[in-house]
N, C-alpha and C positions, 0 to 999 in steps of 0.2 A: 594530478593526472598530467600526462605528457602532452595530450592534445585534447581540445574541447570537443564535446558532443556536437554532432551536426543533425539538422532537421530538414526533411523535405516535406513540404506541405502537400496535402491531398485534398481534392474537393469533396464536398458531400459531408453529411453528418455521420455520427458514429453508428455502427451496427454490430450486432453480435454475430460472430462467424464461427465456423468449426475450428478446432484446434489446429495449430500450425503443423507442418509436416514433421517437425522435430517432436512436437507433442504427441502426434499420432504414432511415431516410431518408438516413443519412450516405453519402457517396460514398467507396468504397474505391478507393484509388489502385492500379490494377493495373499491374504492370511498372515503376512509377516508383521512383526511387532514394530511398525514404523513409529515415528514420533507422534505423540498425541497433541493435535493442534485444535485449539478452541477458536471458534468464529463468534465474535460478539453479535448476538442475535436480537438486538433491540429494535432495529430497523435497517433497511438497506439490502444490498445484493448478497445476502448470506448464501443462497443456493449456489450461485456461480462460483464463489470461492470454495465452497465445500466440495463441489464436483471436481474442480481442478486439483485440490489438495489430495482428494481420494485417488484421482488418476495417477498422481505422483507417488502414491504409496503411503500417505499419511493416514493415521486414524483421526477422524474428525468428530468433534462434539460441539454443540452449541453452548454458548455462555450467556446465561440470563440472570444469574445471581452470584453473590460474592463467593459462595462455597465452591462454585464451578472452577474458579481460578486455581485452586489447589490441585486440580486434576489434570492440568494441561502443561505441556512442555513449551508451548509457544502460542501466540494469540494473533488473530487477524482482526483488524478494525476495518470493516467494509465501507464502500461508498454508500451514500444515502444522503439524508439531511442531517448535517452536523448539529444543528440546533436541537432537533428532535432527539437524536442519540444522546446528546449531553443531558437534556431534560429527563429522559427516561433513565439514564444512568444515575441521576440524582434521586429519582423517585424509587428506584429499586435498591438503593444503597450500594451501587457498584462504583460510583465515581471515586471515592477515596481508596477503596481496595484496588482499583485499576491503577491509580496513581502510585500507590505503594508497590504494586507488583512490577510496574514498569521501572520505577526507580530502583527496585531491588534486582534488576537484571533479567526479567522475563523477556525473551525475544518477541518482538512485535513487528508485524507488517501492516501498515496503514495505507489505504488507497483512497484518494479523493477526500471524502469527508474524514476518513481515517487519518490522512495527513494533517488536516485542520485540527483534529483532536490531539495529535501528538505534538503540535507546535508549542514552543515555550512562550511565543508571543503571537497574538492574533489581531489582525486589522479587519474592519468591517464585519465583526461578529454580530450575532443577533443580540437583542437586549439581555444582559445578564449572562451571556454565554461564557462558559468556562472550558478549559482544555485539560487533558490528562498530563501533558508534558512528555518529555523523553527525547525531543529533538531541539537542539539549540538553533532554532530558525524562527524567522518572522514570516508568517503566512497571511496572504490576503484571501479572504473568502470570496467565492464567486467572482474571481478576477477577470473572467472573460465575458461576463454578462449573463444574459438569459439562456434558456435551454436551446433556443434557435441559433445561438452562437457556438454550439458544440461542434466539434470537428475531430477528425482523425489525422494522424501524421506519422511519419517514420522517424525514429530516433536511433542514433548510433550511441551506445552506452559502453565506453571502454571497460568498465568494471565487469561487464558480462561477456567480454570477448575471450576466446581461448588464447593461451600463450603464443605469441608470435603470429597470430592470424586474426584477420578481421571477421567478426561474426556478422550474420545477416542483420539488417536493421530491425529494430523493435517497433512493432505496430502499436501505437498508443491512441486510445480514445479519451478525449477530453470532454467531459460532460458537466457543464456548469462548474468548471474546474477551478481550484485555487492555484495560487502561484507562491513560490518561495521568493520573497522579496529581499530578505537579508539572511545570511548564514553566519552563525557564530563560530568561534574557534574550536568548539567541541565537536562540531558536525562536519561532514564531508559532502560536497556537492557531487552527485553522480550523473546528472543529466540536466541540460539547459536548452532553451530555445535559442535561435540565432542572435537575439538581442541580449542574451545573457541572463534572462529570467529563469530561475531554477524550477525544475519540475520533478526532481528526485533527490533525496538526501539520505545519508546514513550516519548514525552515531552509535558505534558499538554494535549492540544486538538489535537496534531499532532501525527500521527502514520505512521511509515515507515517500509515497508517490502521488503526484497530482492527477494521474491518469488511471485508467481501468484496464490493466492487462488481462484480467479475467473475462472482459467483454470481447476481446479480439482473439482469444485462443492462444495468447502469448504466455508461455510457461516459465521463462527464464528467471524472472524476479521471484516467483514462487519457489523455484528450484534453489535460488540463492538463499532465500529465507529458510528453507528446510536444511540447507547446509549449515547456516548459522545456528539453528536449533540443535542439530546433531553435535556441533562442536562446543555447545554451551555446557 
């Protein structure tokens, strides 16, 4: 990237808001054969992701068993409790099929807990916690502390800007959020805090975010993900 992301901190905790003006103005494709996106529905904010994806014209289905993976063009790993999601993935027989699908090129968007589950390396994980892999990054779980330390901030993400123009800042909600502490050569850092700590990364068809765009009505990362799916 030619210039680093910038952040302006805002007081107060995270809150769900209506979609941004850009999202409200977007045209939802009704009845069209949009990409079929699965949302891993073991635990977490499944509904928020599903609504946003449907608004953007995707066909959405929940993924709860290995056979569901064969029916989707892309997959969202939502925020929630990464230890619970990992444990339930093991109990339902989904853990290995998820690893294989991601390694095989399935486009994936992970937010918050989803980023943790995509990390190749994990710090401060729960006892016996495993990840699915897909991103050549080292992620620290609950890097900001307790729920009371959650916050919202504005990020400028060059990867989301239009050619030759600065896009509006991206509103990001960090809720018991992880951080990207190291990034390997296979991955690309998309956004960072002023001190350099990473909060978004991409590796091919895999996108991982430490924050919750679905909680603030921010659609641009979901739009980027759907573009990745369509080009796959």
